[in-house]
ROSE-4610 file (N, C-alpha, C; in Angstrom, 1 decimal, always signed):
// ROSE-4610
residu = [M/M/M/K/K/K/I/I/I/H/H/H/L/L/L/T/T/T/L/L/L/L/L/L/A/A/A/L/L/L/N/N/N/D/D/D/L/L/L/Q/Q/Q/D/D/D/L/L/L/R/R/R/E/E/E/Y/Y/Y/L/L/L/E/E/E/P/P/P/R/R/R/S/S/S/P/P/P/S/S/S/G/G/G/L/L/L/A/A/A/N/N/N/V/V/V/I/I/I/S/S/S/D/D/D/I/I/I/E/E/E/S/S/S/T/T/T/I/I/I/K/K/K/N/N/N/I/I/I/P/P/P/G/G/G/S/S/S/I/I/I/T/T/T/R/R/R/G/G/G/L/L/L/R/R/R/T/T/T/P/P/P/R/R/R/D/D/D/D/D/D/V/V/V/W/W/W/E/E/E/K/K/K/I/I/I/S/S/S/P/P/P/S/S/S/Y/Y/Y/K/K/K/Y/Y/Y/R/R/R/I/I/I/P/P/P/Y/Y/Y/Y/Y/Y/F/F/F/H/H/H/D/D/D/D/D/D/V/V/V/L/L/L/Y/Y/Y/V/V/V/L/L/L/R/R/R/V/V/V/Y/Y/Y/H/H/H/P/P/P/S/S/S/R/R/R/K/K/K/P/P/P/L/L/L/D/D/D/Y/Y/Y/K/K/K/V/V/V/I/I/I/L/L/L/Q/Q/Q/L/L/L/E/E/E]
num = [1/1/1/2/2/2/3/3/3/4/4/4/5/5/5/6/6/6/7/7/7/8/8/8/9/9/9/10/10/10/11/11/11/12/12/12/13/13/13/14/14/14/15/15/15/16/16/16/17/17/17/18/18/18/19/19/19/20/20/20/21/21/21/22/22/22/23/23/23/24/24/24/25/25/25/26/26/26/27/27/27/28/28/28/29/29/29/30/30/30/31/31/31/32/32/32/33/33/33/34/34/34/35/35/35/36/36/36/37/37/37/38/38/38/39/39/39/40/40/40/41/41/41/42/42/42/43/43/43/44/44/44/45/45/45/46/46/46/47/47/47/48/48/48/49/49/49/50/50/50/51/51/51/52/52/52/53/53/53/54/54/54/55/55/55/56/56/56/57/57/57/58/58/58/59/59/59/60/60/60/61/61/61/62/62/62/63/63/63/64/64/64/65/65/65/66/66/66/67/67/67/68/68/68/69/69/69/70/70/70/71/71/71/72/72/72/73/73/73/74/74/74/75/75/75/76/76/76/77/77/77/78/78/78/79/79/79/80/80/80/81/81/81/82/82/82/83/83/83/84/84/84/85/85/85/86/86/86/87/87/87/88/88/88/89/89/89/90/90/90/91/91/91/92/92/92/93/93/93/94/94/94/95/95/95/96/96/96/97/97/97/98/98/98/99/99/99/100/100/100]
x = [-1.3/-1.8/-2.5/-3.9/-4.9/-4.2/-4.4/-3.9/-5.2/-5.4/-6.8/-6.7/-7.3/-6.6/-8.6/-8.8/-9.2/-9.5/-11.0/-11.9/-10.7/-9.9/-9.4/-8.1/-7.5/-6.4/-6.9/-7.8/-8.5/-9.0/-9.5/-9.6/-8.5/-7.3/-5.8/-5.3/-5.6/-5.0/-5.4/-7.3/-7.8/-6.9/-7.6/-7.2/-5.4/-4.3/-3.2/-3.2/-4.5/-4.7/-5.1/-6.0/-6.4/-5.8/-4.6/-3.4/-2.3/-1.6/-0.7/-1.1/-2.6/-2.3/-2.6/-3.4/-3.2/-1.6/-0.8/+0.7/+1.3/+1.2/+2.1/+1.9/+1.1/+0.8/+1.7/+3.1/+4.2/+5.0/+4.7/+4.6/+4.1/+3.2/+1.4/+2.1/+2.1/+2.9/+3.7/+4.5/+5.6/+5.4/+4.8/+4.7/+3.6/+2.5/+1.9/+2.8/+3.5/+4.2/+5.0/+5.6/+6.9/+5.6/+4.3/+3.6/+3.2/+2.7/+2.3/+3.6/+4.7/+5.6/+5.8/+5.7/+5.8/+5.2/+3.7/+2.3/+2.8/+3.3/+3.5/+4.8/+5.5/+6.4/+6.5/+5.3/+5.0/+5.2/+4.5/+4.3/+5.8/+6.4/+7.2/+8.9/+8.2/+9.4/+9.9/+11.5/+11.9/+11.5/+12.0/+11.0/+9.6/+9.2/+7.7/+7.4/+8.4/+8.0/+8.8/+8.0/+8.4/+7.1/+7.7/+7.1/+6.3/+4.8/+4.7/+3.5/+3.1/+2.6/+1.7/+0.8/-0.1/+0.7/+0.7/+0.9/+0.9/-0.1/-0.9/-0.8/-0.4/-0.4/+1.7/+1.8/+3.1/+3.4/+4.2/+4.3/+5.7/+5.2/+6.2/+6.5/+7.5/+7.5/+8.4/+7.6/+7.8/+9.3/+10.0/+11.3/+11.9/+11.4/+11.3/+10.8/+10.0/+9.0/+8.5/+8.8/+8.5/+6.9/+6.6/+5.0/+4.6/+4.4/+4.4/+2.7/+3.1/+1.7/+1.9/+1.1/+0.2/-0.2/-0.2/-0.5/-0.9/-2.3/-2.0/-2.6/-2.3/-2.4/-3.6/-4.5/-5.5/-5.8/-6.0/-5.8/-4.6/-5.3/-4.0/-4.3/-4.6/-5.4/-4.2/-3.8/-3.0/-4.0/-3.9/-4.8/-4.0/-4.0/-3.5/-4.1/-4.1/-5.1/-5.1/-4.0/-3.5/-2.3/-2.4/-1.2/-0.9/-0.2/+0.2/+1.2/+1.7/+3.2/+3.1/+4.5/+4.6/+4.7/+4.6/+4.4/+2.7/+2.1/+0.5/+0.7/-0.6/-0.8/-1.1/-0.1/+0.2/-0.8/-1.2/-2.0/-2.4/-3.9/-4.0/-4.2/-3.1/-2.8/-4.1/-4.5/-5.9/-6.7/-6.9/-8.5/-8.1/-6.9/-6.4/-6.7/-7.5/-7.9/-9.3/-9.2/-11.0/-10.8/-11.2/-11.4/-12.8/-12.6/-13.7/-14.1]
y = [+2.0/+2.7/+1.4/+1.5/+1.1/+1.3/+0.1/+0.4/-0.2/+0.6/+0.4/+0.5/-0.6/-0.3/-0.1/+0.9/+1.6/+0.7/+0.8/-0.5/-0.2/+1.1/+0.7/-0.2/+0.1/-0.9/-2.6/-2.7/-4.2/-4.4/-3.8/-4.2/-4.3/-3.6/-3.5/-5.0/-5.4/-7.0/-8.1/-8.0/-8.7/-9.0/-8.0/-7.6/-8.4/-8.3/-9.0/-10.5/-11.2/-12.3/-13.3/-12.8/-13.3/-13.4/-12.0/-12.4/-13.5/-13.4/-14.4/-15.5/-15.9/-17.3/-18.3/-17.9/-19.3/-19.6/-18.4/-18.2/-19.2/-18.5/-18.7/-19.0/-19.9/-19.4/-18.9/-19.4/-19.2/-17.7/-17.8/-16.1/-15.3/-15.4/-14.8/-14.6/-15.5/-15.8/-14.5/-14.6/-14.0/-12.4/-11.9/-10.5/-10.4/-10.8/-10.9/-10.1/-11.2/-11.1/-9.7/-10.0/-8.5/-7.5/-7.2/-5.7/-5.9/-7.3/-7.1/-6.1/-6.7/-6.7/-4.7/-4.0/-3.3/-2.1/-2.5/-2.1/-2.1/-2.7/-3.1/-1.8/-2.3/-1.6/+0.6/+0.4/+2.2/+3.0/+2.5/+3.3/+3.3/+2.6/+2.2/+2.7/+3.4/+4.1/+5.0/+5.4/+6.8/+7.7/+7.1/+8.4/+8.5/+9.1/+9.7/+8.7/+8.4/+7.7/+8.6/+7.9/+9.1/+10.3/+11.4/+12.6/+12.0/+12.4/+12.1/+13.9/+14.0/+15.2/+15.6/+15.2/+15.3/+15.7/+16.9/+17.0/+16.2/+15.6/+15.1/+13.2/+13.1/+11.6/+11.0/+9.9/+9.7/+8.4/+7.9/+6.8/+5.6/+4.2/+3.4/+2.4/+1.7/+1.0/-0.3/-1.4/-2.6/-3.3/-3.4/-3.7/-4.6/-6.3/-6.7/-7.2/-6.3/-6.5/-5.3/-4.1/-2.8/-2.0/-2.2/-2.0/-0.6/+0.2/+1.5/+1.4/+1.6/+2.0/+3.3/+4.1/+5.3/+4.9/+6.6/+6.1/+7.5/+7.7/+9.0/+8.6/+9.7/+9.3/+10.1/+9.7/+10.9/+10.0/+11.1/+11.2/+9.5/+8.6/+7.9/+6.4/+6.6/+5.5/+5.7/+4.8/+5.2/+3.7/+5.4/+4.6/+4.5/+3.1/+2.4/+2.6/+3.5/+4.3/+3.1/+2.4/+1.9/+1.1/-0.1/-0.8/-1.3/-0.8/-0.9/-1.2/-2.1/-1.9/-0.6/+0.0/+1.3/+0.9/-0.5/-0.9/-0.8/-0.2/-0.3/+1.1/+2.0/+3.2/+4.1/+5.0/+5.8/+6.4/+6.5/+6.9/+8.6/+8.7/+10.1/+10.7/+11.6/+11.5/+12.8/+13.7/+14.2/+13.9/+12.7/+11.8/+10.6/+10.6/+8.7/+9.4/+10.1/+10.5/+9.8/+8.2/+8.0/+7.3/+7.7/+6.7/+6.5/+5.3/+4.5/+3.9]
z = [+17.4/+16.5/+15.4/+15.2/+14.7/+13.2/+12.0/+11.0/+9.8/+9.0/+8.0/+6.8/+5.8/+4.8/+4.0/+3.1/+2.7/+1.4/+1.0/+0.1/-1.3/-1.9/-3.1/-2.6/-1.6/-1.5/-1.1/+0.0/-0.4/-1.9/-2.8/-3.8/-4.6/-4.9/-5.1/-4.8/-3.2/-3.4/-3.5/-3.7/-4.1/-5.9/-6.5/-8.1/-7.8/-6.9/-7.6/-7.1/-6.1/-5.5/-7.5/-7.3/-8.7/-9.7/-10.0/-11.1/-10.9/-9.6/-9.1/-8.3/-8.1/-7.1/-8.0/-9.8/-10.6/-11.5/-11.3/-11.8/-11.2/-9.2/-8.5/-7.5/-6.3/-5.1/-4.7/-4.4/-3.3/-3.6/-5.5/-5.1/-5.0/-4.8/-4.3/-2.8/-2.0/-0.5/-0.5/-1.1/-1.0/-1.0/-2.2/-2.4/-1.2/-1.1/+0.0/+1.1/+2.1/+3.1/+3.0/+1.7/+1.5/+1.5/+1.1/+1.5/+2.7/+3.5/+5.2/+5.9/+5.6/+7.0/+6.2/+5.0/+4.8/+5.5/+5.8/+6.3/+7.4/+8.1/+9.4/+10.2/+9.2/+9.7/+10.0/+9.0/+9.2/+10.0/+10.8/+11.6/+13.2/+12.6/+13.6/+12.8/+11.8/+10.9/+11.3/+11.2/+11.7/+10.4/+9.3/+8.6/+7.6/+7.5/+7.0/+6.1/+4.8/+3.8/+2.7/+1.3/+0.5/+0.2/-0.3/-0.7/-1.7/-1.4/-3.0/-3.5/-4.3/-4.8/-3.4/-2.9/-1.7/-0.4/+0.0/+1.5/+3.4/+2.7/+3.9/+3.4/+2.2/+1.8/+1.2/+2.2/+2.5/+0.9/+1.3/+0.5/+0.8/+1.0/+1.6/+0.0/+0.3/-0.9/-0.8/-1.3/-0.3/-0.9/-0.5/-0.1/-1.6/-1.5/-2.3/-3.8/-3.7/-5.0/-5.3/-4.4/-5.3/-4.8/-4.5/-4.4/-3.6/-4.0/-3.8/-2.9/-1.5/-0.6/-0.1/-0.4/-0.1/+1.2/+1.6/+2.9/+3.7/+4.9/+5.6/+6.6/+7.8/+9.3/+10.0/+10.2/+10.8/+12.1/+13.2/+14.5/+15.2/+15.4/+15.6/+14.8/+13.4/+12.2/+11.2/+10.4/+9.5/+9.0/+7.7/+5.9/+5.4/+5.0/+3.7/+2.5/+1.4/+0.8/-0.8/-0.7/-2.6/-1.8/-2.9/-2.7/-4.4/-5.0/-6.5/-7.1/-7.9/-9.0/-9.6/-9.9/-10.5/-11.9/-11.8/-13.7/-14.4/-13.6/-13.6/-13.8/-14.8/-14.6/-13.5/-13.3/-12.4/-11.3/-10.3/-9.6/-9.8/-9.6/-9.5/-8.1/-7.6/-6.4/-5.6/-7.0/-6.5/-6.3/-5.9/-5.7/-4.9/-4.8/-3.9/-2.1/-1.7/-0.3/+0.0/-0.3/-0.5/+0.7/+2.5/+3.0/+3.5/+3.2/+3.2/+4.8]
C-alpha cells in the first residue's frame, strides 16, 4: 500500500520542525520517529483506528507524544490528512478531506 501525506499534513510536520528544532533537536527526532512509526503501522493495523465525525476518515494517535493522525483510504493509497497535537485548535472534519 502506498502512503501519501497531503500538503496539509506536510505543512503540519514543517510547522512542528520549525517549532521544535531550535528548542530541542533530539526532542524533534523523537517526535518525528513516533509519528513516522505510527503512520507506517496504519496499513498493517488490526483495527482501523478511532472514529471521527466523518465515516470515511479514521484517526490514529502516536503512542509516545499523542499526535493525532487522521487518514483516509482510497483504492490502494493511504492518505495522511493532517498531523496535529490535541492541544492545538480542533480540526474541522467537514473540510478535512483535501487530497492534493
